[in-house]
N, C-alpha and C positions, 0 to 999 in steps of 0.2 A: 403110327405106333412103332414101325420098324426103325424109322429115323431117330425117334426118341430113345429107343433101346441102344442104338449105336452111340448116341451122345452120352447116355448114362454109363455105358461101358467104358468110353474114353475117359469120363470123369473119374471112374474108379482107378484108372491108370495114373492120372494126375494126383489123386489122393494118395496112392501108393508111393509116388515119388516124394511127396511132402512127408509122409510118415517115416519113410526110410531115412531121410536126412535128419528129421527131428529126433528119431530114436537112436540112430547110430552115432550122431554127433554128440548127443547127450551122454551116451556111454563113453565115447572117445574122450570127451573133456574130463569126465569123472575118472577115467582110467588112470590118468597121470596123477591126480590127487590120491587115488587109491594106492598106486605104486609108492608114492612118497610117504603116505601115512602108515600103510599096513606093512610095507617091506623096507622102509627107510632107504629107498633108491634115490640116487642123486640125479642131477641133470644129464649126466652122460648116459645113464641107463635109460632115462626117459627119451633122450634123443635117439638112441639106438632102436627103441621100440617104434618110434615114429618113422624112422628110416626103414625098418623092416616092413611096416605096414605099407608104405608107399612103394617100396621096391617090389614086394610081392604083387601088389595091385598093378604096377607097371608091367610086370612079366606076364601076368595071367590075362589081362584085359584083351590083348590081341588074339590070344588063343581061344578064349571063350567067345569073343566077338565074331570070329570066323565061323564057328559052329552056329551062332545065333542068327546068321544070315538065312539059315534054313528055317522057314516059318514053323515047320512041324516040331522043331526042337526049342523054339524060342520061349514059349510059355513055360515049358518045363524048367528052363534056366531061371526065368523070372521068379518062379515059385521056390526053386532050390536055394536062391540067394537069401531071402529073409529067413527061411528055415535054418540055414547054416548060421546066420548071424544070431538068431534067437537062441539056438543051442550054445553058441560060443559065449554069449553073455551070461547064460546060466552058469557055465563053468568058470567064467572070470570071477564071479562073486565068491566062488569057493576056493580060489587059488591061494596058495600059501608060499609060492616061490616065483622068482622072476622068470625062470625058464618055463614055468607053466604059462605065464602071460606071453612069452615069446611065441610059443607054439599056438596059443589061442589068437594072438595078433595075426599070424599067418592065416588062421582059419577065418577070421573076420575079413581079411583082405580077399580071401577066396569068395566069401559070400557076396561082397560088394562087386567083385569082378564078374560073378555069375549074373548079378541082377542088372547093373546099370547098362552095359552095352545091349543086352537083350531087351530091356524095357524101352530104351531109346529107339531101337529098330522097330519095336512093336507100335510105339506111338507114331512114328513116321509113316508106317504102313506103305501104301503106294502113292502117297501124296508128293507133290513137288511144288516149286514156285511159292506163290503166296499162301496157298493152303498149308504147305509144310512150314512156312514161316510162322503162321498162326499157331500151329501145334507146338513147334519148338518154343515159341514165346510163352504159351501157357505153362508148358513143362518147366521152363527156366524160372518163371515166377514162383511156381509152387515149391520147387526144391530149395530155392534161395530163401524163401520165407521160413522153411523148416530149419535151414542152417542158422538163420538169424535168431530164431527163438531157442535153439538148442542150448547155448551156453547158460542163459537165464534159467531154463528148466533144470539143467544139470546142477547149477549152483544151489537152487532151492532143494532139489531132491537129495543131494549129497549132505546138506545140512540136516535134513530129517533123518536120513539113514545112509551110510556110505554105500550100501548095495542097492539102494532104491533106483538110481539111474540105470543100473544094469537090468533091473526088473522092468523098467519102463521101455528100454530097448528091446527086451524080449517080447513084451506085450505088443509093441509096435510091429515087430516082425510077424507075429501071429495074426494081427489085424490085417496086415498087408496080404497074407495068404487068403484071408476071408474075402477081401476086396477082389483079389484075382479070381477067386471062384465065381464071384458075381459076373466079372468080366467074361470069363470063359463060358459061362452059361448063357449069357444074353448078348453082350456087345460083340464079342469076337466072331461068333457064328453068323450074326446078322451082317456085320461089316464085310465079311468075305463075299456075301451075296450082293450087297449094295452099300457103297460109300456115299452118303448124301452130299459130301463136299465136292465130289467129283461127278455127280450125276447130271448136272445141268450147267448151262452157261451163265445163269444168273442166280443171285441169292434172294431175289424178290425185291431188292432195293435198287436194281439197275446196275449193281456192281458185279464184275466178273468173279465167278467162283472157281474157275479153272486155274491151272497152273500158269505161271508166267512162262514166256517162251524160254525153252532150255538153252543153255550155252552149248557150244560144240564140244565134242568128246575131249579133244586135246585141251581146250580151254578149261573144261571142268577139272581136269587133273591139276592145272595151275591154280585154280581157285582153292582146291583142297590143300595143296602144299602151302600156299600163302596163309590160309586160315590156321593150319597146324602150327606153323612157326609162331603166329601171334598167340595161339593158345598156350604153347610151351612157355613163352616168356611172360605171359599173363600170370600163370600160376607161380612162376619164380618170383615175380614182383609181389604177389599177394603173400607168399610165405615169408619173404624178407620183411615186408611191412608189418605183418602180424607179429613176427617173432622179435624184431629188433626195435620197434617203435617204443616199447615200454622202457628199454634201456636209454633210448634217445630222449624220452620225456624226462627221465631222472637226470640225465646229463644237462638238459636245458632247464632244469629246475621247474618243470611243469607239475602241477598238482595231479595226483593219480586219477581222480575222477575226470579231469580234463583229458588226460591221456586216454582213458577208456572211451570217452566220447569221440575222440579223434579216430581211434581204431574202429569204432562202430561206423564211422563215415564210409569206410571201405565197403562193407556189406550193403549199406543203404544205397550208396551210389551204384553198385553193381545191380541190385534189384531194380532200382529206378531205370537203369539202362535197359534191362529186360522188358520192363513195361513199355518204354518208348519204342523199342524194336517190335513189340507185339502190336502196338497201335499204328505203326507205320509200315509201309511195304516198299519204300523206295530203295532200301538197302539190298534187296534181293537181286542177285546176279550183277551187282555193281562192284567192280574190282577195287575202286578207290576206297570203299568201306573197309576192306581188309587191311589197309594201312592205318586206319584211324585208331585201332586198338594200341599197337606199339607206339604210335605217335603220341597219343594221350598219356600212356604210361611213361614215355620218355620225358614229357613235359612235367608230369607229376613227380617223377623221380628227381628231376632237376630242381623243382621247388623244395623237395625234402632234403636235397643235398646242400642248399644254400644256407650259410650261417647267418640268417637274418635275425635281427633283434627288433624289439618294440612292436609297433602296430603292423609293420610289414611282415615280421615273422609270424605274428598271430594270424594274419590272413593267409600266409603262404602254406602253413601246415595243413589246415583243413582243405584248402584248394588242392594241394599236392595229393592228399589221401583220396579226395573225390576223383581226381583225374586218373589215379591208379585204378580205382574201383570201376570207373566208366570204361577205361581201356580194357580191363580184364573182362568186363561184361560183354563188350563188343566182340572180343577175341573168342570167348567161350561160345557165344551164340552162333557166330558165323562158322566156327569149327564144327559144331554139332550139325548145323544145317547142311553144309556141303559134304560132310561125312555120310549123312543119311542119304542125300540125293545121289552121291556118286557110288554108293554101295550096290546099286542095281546094275551098274554097267562096268564097274572096275573092281579090282581086288582090294577094295577099301571097305572097312567096317567101322561101326561105332566103337568097337574095341580099340581100334587105332586112335580114335579121338580121345577116349578115356586114358589110354596108355600114355599118350603124349602129354595130357594134362598131368598125370602122375609124374612123368619125367621132369616136367617143369617144377613140380613140388619137390622132387628130390634135389634138383639143382638149387632151388631156393633154400631148402633145408641145409644143404652142405655149405652154401654161402653164408647162411645165418649162423650155423653151428660150428663150422670148422674154420672158415676164412675170417668171419667177423671178429672173433677174439683177437686175432693178429692185427686186423685193419683198425680196430677201435683204439689200439695203442697209438696209431698215427693221428686219428681224429674220430670223435664219436659218430660223425656222419660218413666216414669212409666206406662202410658197407653199402650205403645208398649210392655213393659214387660208382662202386663196382657194379651194382645192379643196373644203374643207368647206362653204364658202358655195355653190359650184356644186352640191354634193350636196343641200344644203338646198333650193335652188330646184327641182331636179328632183323631190325628194320632194313638195314643195308642188304642183308641176304634176300629179303622180300623184293627189294627193288631190282636186284640182279636177276632173280628168277623171273620176275614180271617182264623185264626188258628182253629176255630171251625166249619168251613163250608166246603162244597165240593170244591175241588181244581179247577175245570173247566180247562181253558187253561191258559198258561203263569204263 
């Protein structure tokens, strides 16, 4: 009975992750339509709002993540996040000026920064090795499904009523609070007394349930830095691909539905990668895996950069998008895993992991919004050349750091 309560409590956390991204991304997508339709704001204003959201998240995540290392504060942060977001979206629907939305965008970023680092630390708990890998895997699958469904939900809701996506986001935030109440009442208290995944050496099927052998302390720091570099460039690649592929599709005379399906390959490939990592455990504490993310993104960016025509081009575009999605999935999953594991022994937090993710998003947004207009005058694929160059630099930085650091495992 106690083990079942713990499992139900953890399921409530995974459901909260799904609802947070489903609700907030639905509101986020609709926000830019709302700004354009209600306030006649152009692309520059929309870009500044997106930059403000990412920058505030980048700054706040390490701050809140440090406090969330203390378990007694963690749940309060996880609850405060969706409450802040729910209230923010209520006010968004009543906004009449862009500066209102600018202030509320900062509030929404604050809610996300309160929620995600604390939730990730709570899900990780005291687990390590393969147990932590399974928890990270389920978490990544749930939130990525929420992200995948959010644009379709936002489009349908906005067509019904322009403020409906914000109502959905508010409702999702309140439902998350209810789920967290269930977790606090049953799962959290029980897990503090007994964690079934760490209680015994076997899961009843002859497989070890304990953690994999930990790496040495110095090697653990190396793992974290290698994973962070990959996570940074992963989100830079995702933002560039999401933002600029529509323009590339028009330049290559692709039909809009085909362009949309190619963009969807990014999220599909990333979610599929999360599933594969959840089902397998060979990547845990294997350093070579940390190079796979940037390497896959470099190969994908290279395919997107090639001016191929005919059948070769038709195959290169989906393959390139899939490789970028796979690389970003590996990078995010390993960054979260090693950030949680190292947080117990080093001054590392899940807030650093989320902040670095946001920094990659800022870099991608600047590349797509500020540098790309100049580069596209040279060639429509020039921004992808620049992104591939950034990926190559980050991969080289990984190699240099690994060559000068303790070997650890793998």
